[in-house]
N, C-alpha and C positions, 0 to 999 in steps of 0.2 A: 392657222395663226397659233391655235392652242396646242397643236400635236408636238410633243416633244419626248425625248426618251428618258423614263424615269432612271434607267440604269446609269446615264450620264450625270444625272442631278445627285444621286447618292454617291457616285464616284467622286465628283468635285467636292462634296462636302466632307467627306471621309478623307480626301487628300489634304484639305486644309486643315481639318482637325488634327490628323495624324502628325502633320509637319509641326503643329504646335507642341504635341506631346513629346516629341523627340528632342525639344530644346533643353537647354542646361537646367540643373536643379543645384540650389545652393545646398550647402553642408547643413545649415540650420533647419532647412525643411525636410531633410532625409528621414530623420527619425519620425516625425508626425506623417509622413507619406507612405511608411512601411506597409500599412494596412489598407492603403488605397486600392481599390479596383477599377481598373480602366475599363472593363466591361461588366455590366451587372444587368438585373432585370428587375423592372419595377411595374407600377400601375399604367405606365405610357408605353410599355413595351422595353426594347433593349436600351440600355443607358451607357453612353460613352462619355467619360469625364475625364479630366486631366487633375492633376494633384493640386493646382493652385485653386480650382473651382472656377475659374474664369471662363472655361470653356465646357459646355455640357451639351450632348445631343440625344434626342429621343428618337429611336427608330421603331415604328409601330405599322403592324399590317392588320387589317381588318376585312373581312369578307361576309356576305350575306347571299344565301341561295334562297330562292322562292319556288316552292311547290304549290301550284294551284290547281283547284277544280271546284266547281264545273266552269268559272271564268275568272280571268286576271285582270279585270278593269275595275274602275271605281264608278259603278252606274249611278247617274244622277236623274236619269229620265228612263222610261221603258224601252227607248230606241238603244239605249247604251248597252244593253244586255247581248252577249254574244252567244254562239252555239257552245253547247257542252264540249269541253275538252280538257286533257290533262296537260299542263305546261310547267316545266322546270327551266329556270334561268338563273343566272347570275345577276342579282340585283344590285350588289355594291362589291367592289375589289379596290380598297384603299390603301395607299401608301403615305403614311404622315412621318414627317420629319421636322422636329422642332427642338427649340433649347436657346442657349446663349452663347455669345462669343465676345471675346475681349473683356467685358465685364458683365456681371449676372443681370444688369439691369438694361443691356442691349440684346434684346430677343429677337427670334426669327421662327417662322412657321412656314411649312409647305405641306399641301395636301394634294395628291395625285390620284385620278381615278384610272386604274390599270385596265380595266374591261373596255372602256370606250375611248382611252388615251386622251384624258383631258385634264389641264391644269386646273383644279379647283380653287385653291388658295396658295397664295404666295405674298407674305407680308413680313415687314420690319418694324419692331416697336422699340420705342425708347421709353423706358419705365423706371427712371432713377427717382422721380418724384411720385408718390402713390395719387396726389390730387391733380398732377399736369402729366399726361402722357401723350406720346404721338405715335401714330400708326400710318404707314403707307403701304400701298400694295393691291392686293385683290382679296377680298373677303365677303362674307354675309354682312349685309347692312343690319346694324342694330335696331331694328324696327319692329318685327313681329317675333315675339318670344317664341313661339312654337317653331317657326323656321329657323331661328337662330340655334336652337338646341341641336346637337349632334344627332344624327341618325343612329348612333351607337349608344345614346343616352336617352332615348325615348322610352316612355311608359309602354307603348304598344308599338306594333311591327311597322306602322307607317304613320305619318301625319294625318290629320283630319282633312276631309275634302274642302272644309270652309276655309282652310288657312291659305290657300293660293290667291284668294282675292285680296288678302292683305300681305302678299308677299313681294318684296322688291328684290330679294335675292342677292347674288353675288354682283359686286361692282367693283371698279378700280378707282381709287382715289385716295384721299388723304383724311385723317380723323384726330381730333383732340379730344382726350377724354380722361377721366379720373375718378377716384373714389375719395370722398370727403369723409373721413372717419371720425365724425362727431359721436357724441355720446347718446344714445338711445334716439330721440326724435331729430336729431340733427345729423343722422348718417345717410348720405347721398351719393348716388352715381350719376354721372352725366356724359352724355356723348355729343360732340358737334362735329358733322363730317360734309364734305364735298366730294362728289363723284362724277364720273363721265357721264353716268346715266343711260348707258347703251348696253349694259349687260356685261356678262362674264367673258373676257378674252378681248374686248373692245377697249382700244387705247385712244380713241377720239371721240369727242362729243359730236352729235349730229347736227345740232342747230346753235352752237354757241351758248346754250342756256344748260348750265350745270344742274345736276341733282344735288339737292341740299337736304340734309337729315339731322334732326336733333332728338334727344331722348333725355328725360330727366326722370330718375328713379328714386323713390323715397323708401328707404329701408327702415320702416317704422318701429321695428323690433331691435334696431341698433345693430343689425347684422346684414351684410349683403348676401342675397341668395344667388347660388351659382346657376348657370345656365344649364339645367339637367331636368329632364322629364321623369326619370326614376329615382327613386330613393328607398331603399329597402333596409337602411340602418336605423337603429333606435336613437332618437334624440331626447335630450333632457328639456329642451324648450323650443318654443313654436318660432318659425322664422318667416317673414311675409314682406311683400313689397307693393306699392301702387306706383305705376310708371305711366308717364304722358310722352308719346312720341309722335313727331310729324315728319312728313317728306314730301318734297315738291319737285317735279320734273316735267319739262314739256318734251313729250315722245309718243309715239303710238304704240310703244312696246313695253311689255312687263311680262315676265314668265318665269316659271320654274326652270324651263328647259334652257339648253345651250342656244338655241337659235330664238329670235324675237317672235313673240305672238301677239297678235292683234287683241285689245281689250273685248273686241267683239266675239272673238273665238272663245273667250272665257264667259261667254254669255252676259256681258256688259255692254248694252247698247249705248250707254251715254259716255261721252268724253272721248269718243273714237275720233273725232277730227284733231285733237291736240294730244291725246293720249296722257294728259297730266295726271299726276297721283296727288291727291290731297288728304 
């Protein structure tokens, strides 16, 4: 269900984008467009953009190799330890495509895992109004901050072993969210979402009970903190937040993996009968 060809995705996006770039240009805009670069490189990879600014696409590749010795697992008990061995593997090989089309506030994002051939993220966002935005597709649920942060923006090599107990991971659904940019103490972010609740790549709900998630985030220093675990730059002022999130779902499954894993497999003996997350 999830396996598709990344080459076809990129080809389709580029075809649509290039067709727009080849359209007519008015004489009044010709002087201002002389310095425009159709292809450039930025902090999100290669950047394709047209002269009007209505179309932009970022194309980024990211990979991670992992060399380990004497073991390659995350031992929690003594039984988890393996025999000593050297292991080298491809941990991540990601293709990321994102940007906007038609207008700067109509955005899209796609992330594909090349090594295992899995579609991780695909979402469309309507972000014309900062305090009222809409998102539909598949992405990481805005519940656990450590899990939301991209693996390329972590402070350490991997996430903590504690985070999986609080992870809802990627789901398909729709979300209403926004940023209320009040002064100082009145600066808030919020998310209200409904999902299928059956994990990545699943398009149906298993019991007619959708997964619902809400999160309220208070930016008490008057500035929203980005979802990033690594920050090596110097800042003139402190930034912080206090967030409260809740999620509910009736299902026996929740996991970091593509396939569903029973709560019992994660060492949680309770709530196995309903699999509800609260």
